[in-house]
C-alpha positions as a Markdown table, in Angstrom:
| # | Residue | x | y | z |
|---|---|---|---|---|
| 1 | Met | -48.1 | 178.8 | -190.5 |
| 2 | Leu | -50.3 | 176.3 | -192.5 |
| 3 | Ala | -53.8 | 177.6 | -193.2 |
| 4 | Val | -56.3 | 175.0 | -192.1 |
| 5 | Met | -57.3 | 172.7 | -194.9 |
| 6 | Arg | -59.7 | 169.7 | -195.1 |
| 7 | Ile | -59.2 | 166.5 | -197.1 |
| 8 | Val | -61.3 | 163.5 | -197.6 |
| 9 | Ala | -59.5 | 160.1 | -197.5 |
| 10 | Thr | -60.4 | 156.5 | -198.0 |
| 11 | Thr | -58.7 | 153.5 | -196.5 |
| 12 | Val | -58.4 | 149.7 | -196.6 |
| 13 | Ile | -57.8 | 147.4 | -193.6 |
| 14 | Arg | -56.0 | 144.4 | -195.0 |
| 15 | His | -56.2 | 140.8 | -193.8 |
| 16 | Val | -59.4 | 141.3 | -191.8 |
| 17 | Pro | -62.0 | 138.4 | -192.0 |
| 18 | Pro | -65.5 | 138.8 | -193.6 |
| 19 | Gly | -67.9 | 140.5 | -191.2 |
| 20 | Thr | -65.2 | 142.9 | -190.0 |
| 21 | Cys | -65.0 | 146.6 | -191.0 |
| 22 | Ser | -62.3 | 146.7 | -193.8 |
| 23 | Gly | -62.2 | 150.4 | -194.7 |
| 24 | Arg | -63.2 | 153.9 | -193.8 |
| 25 | Met | -63.9 | 157.3 | -195.3 |
| 26 | Leu | -62.4 | 160.1 | -193.3 |
| 27 | Ile | -62.8 | 163.8 | -193.5 |
| 28 | Leu | -59.7 | 165.3 | -191.8 |
| 29 | Glu | -58.9 | 168.9 | -190.9 |
| 30 | Leu | -55.1 | 169.6 | -191.0 |
| 31 | Ala | -53.4 | 172.4 | -189.2 |
| 32 | Asp | -49.7 | 173.2 | -188.4 |
| 33 | Asp | -49.3 | 170.8 | -185.5 |
| 34 | Gln | -52.5 | 168.9 | -185.2 |
| 35 | Val | -55.1 | 166.9 | -187.2 |
| 36 | Ser | -58.8 | 166.6 | -186.4 |
| 37 | Val | -61.1 | 163.8 | -187.5 |
| 38 | Val | -64.2 | 165.7 | -188.6 |
| 39 | Ser | -66.1 | 162.5 | -189.7 |
| 40 | Asp | -65.4 | 158.8 | -189.8 |
| 41 | Thr | -67.8 | 156.9 | -192.1 |
| 42 | Arg | -68.1 | 153.1 | -192.4 |
| 43 | Leu | -69.9 | 152.0 | -195.6 |
| 44 | Pro | -71.5 | 148.6 | -196.0 |
| 45 | Glu | -69.0 | 145.8 | -196.7 |
| 46 | Asn | -68.7 | 144.5 | -200.3 |
| 47 | Arg | -71.2 | 141.8 | -201.1 |
| 48 | Phe | -68.5 | 139.5 | -202.4 |
| 49 | Arg | -66.4 | 139.4 | -199.2 |
| 50 | Glu | -67.6 | 135.9 | -198.2 |
| 51 | Val | -66.4 | 134.3 | -201.5 |
| 52 | Asp | -63.2 | 136.4 | -202.0 |
| 53 | Pro | -60.1 | 134.1 | -202.0 |
| 54 | Asn | -57.7 | 137.0 | -201.5 |
| 55 | Arg | -56.4 | 137.0 | -198.0 |
| 56 | Arg | -54.8 | 140.4 | -198.2 |
| 57 | Gly | -56.8 | 143.1 | -200.0 |
| 58 | Gly | -59.2 | 142.0 | -202.7 |
| 59 | Thr | -62.8 | 143.2 | -202.1 |
| 60 | Arg | -61.8 | 144.7 | -198.7 |
| 61 | Gly | -62.1 | 148.4 | -198.1 |
| 62 | Leu | -62.7 | 151.6 | -200.1 |
| 63 | Arg | -60.7 | 152.6 | -203.1 |
| 64 | Cys | -61.2 | 156.2 | -204.3 |
| 65 | Val | -63.2 | 159.3 | -203.3 |
| 66 | Thr | -64.0 | 162.1 | -205.7 |
| 67 | Val | -65.7 | 165.3 | -204.7 |
| 68 | Asp | -68.5 | 166.2 | -207.2 |
| 69 | Gly | -70.2 | 169.4 | -206.1 |
| 70 | Asp | -72.3 | 168.5 | -203.0 |
| 71 | Gln | -71.8 | 164.8 | -203.6 |
| 72 | Leu | -69.0 | 162.3 | -202.8 |
| 73 | Leu | -68.3 | 159.5 | -205.3 |
| 74 | Val | -66.8 | 156.6 | -203.3 |
| 75 | Thr | -65.6 | 153.4 | -204.9 |
| 76 | Asp | -65.2 | 149.9 | -203.5 |
| 77 | Ser | -64.2 | 146.9 | -205.4 |
| 78 | Thr | -67.4 | 146.5 | -207.5 |
| 79 | Gly | -69.0 | 149.9 | -207.8 |
| 80 | Ile | -69.6 | 153.5 | -206.9 |
| 81 | Ser | -71.5 | 154.7 | -203.9 |
| 82 | Ile | -72.9 | 158.2 | -204.2 |
| 83 | Leu | -73.0 | 160.1 | -200.9 |
| 84 | Ser | -74.5 | 163.4 | -199.9 |
| 85 | Ala | -71.5 | 165.5 | -198.7 |
| 86 | Arg | -73.7 | 167.3 | -196.2 |
| 87 | Ser | -75.3 | 164.3 | -194.5 |
| 88 | Gly | -73.0 | 161.4 | -195.4 |
| 89 | Glu | -76.1 | 159.4 | -196.5 |
| 90 | Val | -75.8 | 157.1 | -199.4 |
| 91 | Val | -78.1 | 158.4 | -202.1 |
| 92 | Gly | -77.2 | 156.2 | -205.1 |
| 93 | Arg | -75.2 | 153.3 | -206.3 |
| 94 | Val | -73.7 | 152.6 | -209.8 |
| 95 | Glu | -72.4 | 149.2 | -210.9 |
| 96 | His | -71.5 | 147.5 | -214.3 |
| 97 | Pro | -70.4 | 143.9 | -215.0 |
| 98 | Leu | -67.0 | 145.2 | -216.1 |
| 99 | Met | -66.5 | 147.0 | -212.8 |
| 100 | Gly | -64.4 | 144.5 | -210.9 |
| 101 | Gly | -61.5 | 145.7 | -208.9 |
| 102 | Val | -62.6 | 149.3 | -209.3 |
| 103 | His | -59.8 | 151.7 | -208.2 |
| 104 | Cys | -60.6 | 155.2 | -209.4 |
| 105 | Val | -63.6 | 157.3 | -210.5 |
| 106 | Ile | -63.6 | 160.7 | -212.1 |
| 107 | Thr | -66.3 | 162.8 | -213.8 |
| 108 | Val | -66.1 | 163.0 | -217.7 |
| 109 | Pro | -68.5 | 164.5 | -220.3 |
| 110 | Gly | -71.7 | 162.5 | -220.2 |
| 111 | Gly | -71.0 | 160.7 | -216.9 |
| 112 | Leu | -68.3 | 159.0 | -215.0 |
| 113 | Ala | -65.1 | 157.0 | -215.9 |
| 114 | Val | -63.5 | 154.3 | -213.8 |
| 115 | Thr | -60.4 | 152.1 | -213.8 |
| 116 | Ala | -61.6 | 148.5 | -213.5 |
| 117 | Thr | -58.5 | 146.5 | -212.6 |
| 118 | His | -60.0 | 143.0 | -212.9 |
| 119 | Ser | -61.2 | 143.6 | -216.5 |
| 120 | Asp | -58.2 | 145.8 | -217.5 |
| 121 | Thr | -60.6 | 148.4 | -218.7 |
| 122 | Val | -61.1 | 152.2 | -218.5 |
| 123 | Leu | -64.8 | 152.3 | -218.6 |
| 124 | Ala | -67.1 | 155.4 | -219.0 |
| 125 | Ile | -70.7 | 155.0 | -217.8 |
| 126 | Asp | -73.6 | 157.3 | -217.2 |
| 127 | Arg | -75.1 | 157.5 | -213.7 |
| 128 | Thr | -77.5 | 154.7 | -214.3 |
| 129 | Gly | -74.6 | 152.3 | -215.1 |
| 130 | Thr | -75.1 | 152.3 | -218.9 |
| 131 | Glu | -71.8 | 152.0 | -220.7 |
| 132 | Leu | -70.7 | 155.0 | -222.8 |
| 133 | Trp | -67.3 | 153.8 | -224.0 |
| 134 | Arg | -64.4 | 151.7 | -223.0 |
| 135 | Trp | -60.6 | 151.4 | -223.6 |
| 136 | Arg | -58.5 | 148.4 | -222.8 |
| 137 | Pro | -54.7 | 148.8 | -222.9 |
| 138 | Thr | -54.1 | 145.1 | -223.5 |
| 139 | Asp | -56.0 | 145.4 | -226.8 |
| 140 | Ser | -54.2 | 148.6 | -227.9 |
| 141 | Pro | -52.1 | 147.8 | -231.0 |
| 142 | Ser | -49.5 | 150.5 | -230.2 |
| 143 | Leu | -49.1 | 149.5 | -226.5 |
| 144 | Gln | -48.8 | 145.9 | -227.5 |
| 145 | Arg | -46.0 | 146.7 | -230.0 |
| 146 | Leu | -44.2 | 148.5 | -227.2 |
| 147 | Leu | -44.8 | 146.3 | -224.2 |
| 148 | Thr | -46.0 | 142.8 | -225.5 |
| 149 | Met | -48.4 | 142.2 | -222.7 |
| 150 | Pro | -50.3 | 138.9 | -222.2 |
| 151 | His | -54.0 | 138.9 | -223.1 |
| 152 | Pro | -56.5 | 138.7 | -220.2 |
| 153 | Val | -59.9 | 136.9 | -220.5 |
| 154 | Asp | -62.2 | 138.5 | -223.0 |
| 155 | Pro | -65.2 | 140.4 | -221.6 |
| 156 | Thr | -67.5 | 138.6 | -224.1 |
| 157 | Val | -66.3 | 135.3 | -222.6 |
| 158 | Leu | -66.5 | 136.0 | -218.9 |
| 159 | Gly | -69.2 | 138.7 | -218.9 |
| 160 | Asp | -69.1 | 139.7 | -215.3 |
| 161 | Phe | -65.8 | 140.6 | -213.5 |
| 162 | Arg | -67.2 | 141.4 | -210.0 |
| 163 | Asp | -67.2 | 138.0 | -208.4 |
| 164 | Pro | -63.6 | 137.2 | -207.4 |
| 165 | Ser | -64.3 | 133.5 | -206.9 |
| 166 | Val | -65.0 | 133.2 | -210.7 |
| 167 | Leu | -62.0 | 135.4 | -211.7 |
| 168 | Ala | -59.5 | 133.1 | -210.0 |
| 169 | Asp | -59.7 | 130.6 | -212.9 |
| 170 | His | -59.0 | 133.2 | -215.6 |
| 171 | Val | -56.2 | 135.5 | -216.6 |
| 172 | His | -57.1 | 139.0 | -215.4 |
| 173 | Asp | -55.5 | 142.1 | -213.9 |
| 174 | Val | -52.7 | 142.1 | -216.4 |
| 175 | Thr | -52.1 | 145.8 | -216.1 |
| 176 | His | -53.4 | 146.7 | -212.6 |
| 177 | Leu | -55.1 | 149.9 | -213.8 |
| 178 | Asn | -55.4 | 152.2 | -210.9 |
| 179 | Ser | -55.1 | 156.0 | -211.2 |
| 180 | Leu | -57.1 | 158.1 | -213.7 |
| 181 | Val | -57.1 | 161.9 | -213.9 |
| 182 | Arg | -58.2 | 164.6 | -216.3 |
| 183 | Asp | -55.6 | 166.9 | -217.8 |
| 184 | Gly | -57.6 | 169.4 | -219.8 |
| 185 | Asp | -59.5 | 167.4 | -222.4 |
| 186 | Asp | -57.1 | 164.5 | -222.0 |
| 187 | Leu | -57.1 | 161.6 | -219.6 |
| 188 | Leu | -53.9 | 160.3 | -217.9 |
| 189 | Val | -54.0 | 156.6 | -217.0 |
| 190 | Ser | -51.7 | 154.7 | -214.7 |
| 191 | Leu | -51.0 | 151.0 | -215.5 |
| 192 | Gly | -49.7 | 150.4 | -211.9 |
| 193 | Ser | -48.1 | 147.1 | -212.6 |
| 194 | Ala | -48.3 | 145.8 | -216.2 |
| 195 | Leu | -46.9 | 142.5 | -217.2 |
| 196 | Thr | -44.6 | 143.0 | -220.1 |
| 197 | His | -42.6 | 140.4 | -222.1 |
| 198 | Asp | -39.1 | 139.9 | -220.5 |
| 199 | Arg | -36.9 | 139.9 | -223.6 |
| 200 | Arg | -33.8 | 139.4 | -221.5 |
| 201 | Gly | -35.2 | 136.3 | -219.7 |
| 202 | Ala | -33.9 | 137.7 | -216.5 |
| 203 | Leu | -36.8 | 136.8 | -214.3 |
| 204 | Pro | -38.7 | 133.6 | -213.5 |
| 205 | Thr | -42.4 | 133.2 | -214.5 |
| 206 | Ser | -44.0 | 136.5 | -213.5 |
| 207 | Asp | -42.7 | 139.1 | -211.1 |
| 208 | Pro | -42.2 | 137.6 | -207.6 |
| 209 | Gly | -44.2 | 140.4 | -206.0 |
| 210 | Arg | -47.3 | 139.8 | -208.1 |
| 211 | Val | -47.2 | 136.1 | -207.4 |
| 212 | Arg | -46.5 | 136.5 | -203.7 |
| 213 | Phe | -49.3 | 139.0 | -203.1 |
| 214 | Arg | -51.9 | 137.7 | -205.6 |
| 215 | Glu | -51.3 | 134.0 | -205.5 |
| 216 | Asp | -54.7 | 133.2 | -204.0 |
| 217 | Ala | -56.7 | 135.5 | -206.3 |
| 218 | Trp | -54.6 | 136.0 | -209.4 |
| 219 | His | -54.1 | 133.5 | -212.3 |
| 220 | Pro | -50.4 | 133.4 | -213.2 |
| 221 | Val | -49.5 | 133.8 | -216.8 |
| 222 | Pro | -47.1 | 131.2 | -218.3 |
| 223 | Gly | -43.9 | 132.7 | -219.7 |
| 224 | Gln | -41.3 | 135.2 | -218.7 |
| 225 | Trp | -42.6 | 138.6 | -217.7 |
| 226 | Arg | -41.5 | 141.7 | -216.0 |
| 227 | Ser | -43.8 | 144.2 | -214.1 |
| 228 | Ala | -43.7 | 147.7 | -215.5 |
| 229 | His | -45.3 | 151.0 | -214.3 |
| 230 | Val | -46.7 | 152.7 | -217.4 |
| 231 | Ile | -48.4 | 156.2 | -217.6 |
| 232 | Val | -50.2 | 157.0 | -220.8 |
| 233 | Arg | -52.2 | 160.0 | -222.1 |
| 234 | Leu | -55.5 | 159.5 | -223.9 |
| 235 | Thr | -57.0 | 162.3 | -226.0 |
| 236 | Leu | -60.8 | 162.0 | -226.6 |
| 237 | Ala | -62.0 | 164.0 | -229.7 |
| 238 | Gly | -63.0 | 167.4 | -228.4 |
| 239 | Gly | -62.9 | 166.1 | -224.8 |
| 240 | Thr | -66.4 | 164.8 | -225.2 |
| 241 | Ala | -67.9 | 161.3 | -225.0 |
| 242 | Pro | -69.1 | 159.7 | -228.2 |
| 243 | Gly | -72.8 | 159.9 | -228.8 |
| 244 | Gly | -75.2 | 157.0 | -229.4 |
| 245 | Glu | -74.4 | 153.4 | -228.5 |
| 246 | Ser | -71.4 | 152.3 | -226.5 |
| 247 | Val | -68.1 | 152.6 | -228.4 |
| 248 | Asp | -65.0 | 150.6 | -227.9 |
| 249 | Leu | -62.2 | 153.2 | -228.3 |
| 250 | Thr | -59.3 | 150.8 | -228.0 |
| 251 | Ser | -58.4 | 150.6 | -231.7 |
| 252 | Thr | -59.1 | 154.2 | -232.4 |
| 253 | Leu | -57.3 | 156.0 | -229.6 |
| 254 | Lys | -53.6 | 156.4 | -229.9 |
| 255 | Pro | -52.2 | 156.5 | -226.4 |
| 256 | Gln | -49.1 | 158.7 | -225.8 |
| 257 | Val | -46.7 | 156.9 | -223.5 |
| 258 | Leu | -45.3 | 159.3 | -220.9 |
| 259 | Trp | -43.4 | 156.8 | -218.7 |
| 260 | Val | -42.3 | 153.2 | -218.6 |
| 261 | Gly | -40.4 | 152.1 | -215.5 |
| 262 | Pro | -40.1 | 149.2 | -213.1 |
| 263 | Ala | -43.0 | 148.4 | -210.8 |
| 264 | Arg | -40.9 | 146.2 | -208.5 |
| 265 | His | -43.0 | 144.2 | -205.9 |
| 266 | Phe | -46.0 | 146.5 | -205.6 |
| 267 | Pro | -47.9 | 148.6 | -208.1 |
| 268 | Asn | -47.2 | 152.3 | -208.2 |
| 269 | His | -50.1 | 154.8 | -207.6 |
| 270 | Asp | -51.5 | 158.2 | -208.1 |
| 271 | Leu | -51.1 | 160.9 | -210.8 |
| 272 | Leu | -50.8 | 164.6 | -210.5 |
| 273 | Pro | -50.3 | 166.6 | -213.8 |
| 274 | Val | -48.3 | 169.8 | -213.7 |
| 275 | Ala | -47.1 | 172.1 | -216.4 |
| 276 | Thr | -43.8 | 170.3 | -217.1 |
| 277 | Gly | -44.9 | 166.7 | -216.6 |
| 278 | Val | -46.7 | 164.4 | -214.0 |
| 279 | Trp | -46.0 | 163.5 | -210.4 |
| 280 | Phe | -46.7 | 160.0 | -209.2 |
| 281 | Asn | -46.2 | 157.9 | -206.0 |
| 282 | Glu | -43.4 | 155.3 | -206.2 |
| 283 | Ser | -45.1 | 153.0 | -203.6 |
| 284 | Asn | -42.2 | 150.6 | -203.3 |
| 285 | Thr | -39.6 | 153.1 | -202.3 |
| 286 | Ser | -41.9 | 155.7 | -200.8 |
| 287 | Glu | -40.8 | 158.5 | -203.2 |
| 288 | Val | -42.8 | 161.2 | -204.8 |
| 289 | Cys | -41.5 | 161.3 | -208.4 |
| 290 | Leu | -41.7 | 163.8 | -211.3 |
| 291 | Val | -41.7 | 162.5 | -214.9 |
| 292 | Glu | -40.7 | 164.9 | -217.6 |
| 293 | Thr | -40.2 | 163.9 | -221.2 |
| 294 | Gly | -40.1 | 160.2 | -220.4 |
| 295 | Leu | -37.6 | 160.4 | -217.5 |
| 296 | Val | -37.9 | 160.7 | -213.7 |
| 297 | Thr | -36.2 | 164.0 | -213.0 |
| 298 | Arg | -37.0 | 164.5 | -209.3 |
| 299 | Arg | -37.5 | 162.1 | -206.4 |
| 300 | Ile | -38.6 | 163.2 | -202.9 |
| 301 | Leu | -38.3 | 160.6 | -200.2 |
| 302 | Val | -41.2 | 160.4 | -197.7 |
| 303 | Pro | -40.8 | 158.6 | -194.3 |
| 304 | Gly | -43.0 | 155.6 | -193.8 |
| 305 | Gln | -44.1 | 152.6 | -195.8 |
| 306 | Phe | -46.2 | 152.0 | -198.9 |
| 307 | Leu | -46.8 | 155.5 | -200.2 |
| 308 | Arg | -50.3 | 155.9 | -201.6 |
| 309 | Gly | -52.8 | 158.8 | -202.0 |
| 310 | Met | -51.9 | 162.2 | -203.3 |
| 311 | Thr | -53.8 | 165.5 | -203.5 |
| 312 | Arg | -52.8 | 169.1 | -203.9 |
| 313 | Gly | -52.1 | 171.0 | -200.7 |
| 314 | His | -51.3 | 174.7 | -200.5 |
| 315 | Glu | -49.4 | 176.3 | -203.4 |
| 316 | Gly | -46.5 | 174.1 | -204.5 |
| 317 | His | -47.3 | 171.3 | -202.0 |
| 318 | Val | -49.0 | 167.9 | -202.1 |
| 319 | Ile | -50.4 | 165.8 | -199.3 |
| 320 | Val | -49.5 | 162.1 | -199.4 |
| 321 | Gly | -50.1 | 159.1 | -197.2 |
| 322 | Thr | -48.1 | 156.2 | -195.8 |
| 323 | Gln | -49.0 | 153.2 | -193.5 |
| 324 | Gln | -47.7 | 151.5 | -190.4 |
| 325 | Pro | -48.5 | 153.8 | -188.8 |
| 326 | Leu | -51.2 | 155.6 | -190.8 |
| 327 | Thr | -49.7 | 159.0 | -191.6 |
| 328 | Leu | -50.2 | 162.0 | -193.8 |
| 329 | His | -47.3 | 164.1 | -195.0 |
| 330 | Asp | -47.1 | 167.7 | -196.4 |
| 331 | Val | -44.5 | 167.7 | -199.2 |
| 332 | Asp | -43.0 | 170.9 | -200.6 |
| 333 | Leu | -42.4 | 170.0 | -204.2 |
| 334 | Asp | -40.2 | 173.0 | -204.9 |
| 335 | Gln | -37.9 | 172.4 | -201.9 |
| 336 | Ala | -38.1 | 168.6 | -202.4 |
| 337 | Arg | -38.8 | 167.9 | -198.7 |
| 338 | Val | -41.5 | 166.8 | -196.2 |
| 339 | Val | -42.3 | 169.8 | -194.1 |
| 340 | Arg | -44.7 | 168.3 | -191.6 |
| 341 | Ser | -46.5 | 165.0 | -190.9 |
| 342 | Trp | -49.7 | 164.0 | -189.1 |
| 343 | Arg | -50.4 | 160.6 | -187.4 |
| 344 | Ile | -53.9 | 159.4 | -188.0 |
| 345 | Pro | -55.7 | 157.1 | -185.5 |
| 346 | Gly | -56.3 | 153.7 | -187.2 |
| 347 | Asp | -55.7 | 150.0 | -187.4 |
| 348 | Ala | -52.2 | 148.6 | -187.6 |
| 349 | Ala | -53.1 | 147.0 | -191.0 |
| 350 | Glu | -54.8 | 150.1 | -192.4 |
| 351 | Ser | -53.5 | 152.1 | -195.4 |
| 352 | Phe | -54.7 | 155.1 | -197.3 |
| 353 | Thr | -56.1 | 154.3 | -200.8 |
| 354 | Trp | -57.1 | 157.8 | -201.9 |
| 355 | Leu | -56.8 | 161.4 | -200.8 |
| 356 | Ala | -58.8 | 164.4 | -202.2 |
| 357 | Ala | -59.1 | 168.1 | -201.3 |
| 358 | Tyr | -62.4 | 168.8 | -199.6 |
| 359 | Pro | -63.6 | 172.3 | -200.6 |
| 360 | Pro | -65.7 | 174.4 | -198.2 |
| 361 | Glu | -68.6 | 174.4 | -200.8 |
| 362 | Ala | -69.0 | 170.7 | -200.4 |
| 363 | Asp | -70.4 | 171.1 | -196.9 |
């Protein structure tokens, strides 16, 4: 019998027009054969919805939720809303000009760190939005030697990456940074769909998936490219943020590449470090995958489409999400199988974007 557990989830509802709810934050209580919706929160729509040329996702919906003591950190495309876990009230908001296409937020020494997809930046800020440090994979010498990625627009040229109508005229979102997790003093970073030089010349200009699903909001890069999923480890000295003024760590950090594999049509998502490696969601094939020493050593097929969202369940298990219909699955990693699934009431075009365990002390 499954002991009752609570998780908090964020969603996006794709294709909906401006003025329509495009995402939710749900607190769900999971038991053996049933699921209860404890709360269903709708946050204000993103202020750039009216000028967003993306007809599918873009500025729609919510991206990530992180439990931080008695607060919830919830990201949308351009910032972080800070909510009281007890009341659900928004008690703060954090933004920064580089925070366009925000996917993930975590706590780090001195503040918060986010993956900003539009600016291809891992950005650390304090809770006032003041920058602490940044790291850009496209400017990393060692990653460029390995992958040969195109260079997106320089932040000093564009300045602000939050307005998608401005971004459409510039090369951006080259790596599709999405997941970011702490592993001890290190950070694990997912480049969900990085454009890499196609030395074989086997594909036309850019990956068909990236062009198809981003053609109205994404500036294609001339040349022959493949889309790769890349996972890297970053080690900050002593696990602490640098003191003083903001520091660009791109040239000083030496990322350790844990995995390079195909991204196919969609980006891959989510990272869960374990003793032997790291699990991730292969969103294209709906498989939970384990990477060990640079190789995928285990694949667990999950029923449903577009696998996204992963959090620890009971010992040796993870909870993951699929869409059409909106469904959560309890995956036994040791037995390599789905042991139960729960249908969640939702829109036909709604998908999970993030899952997090919701501890009792958060109430």
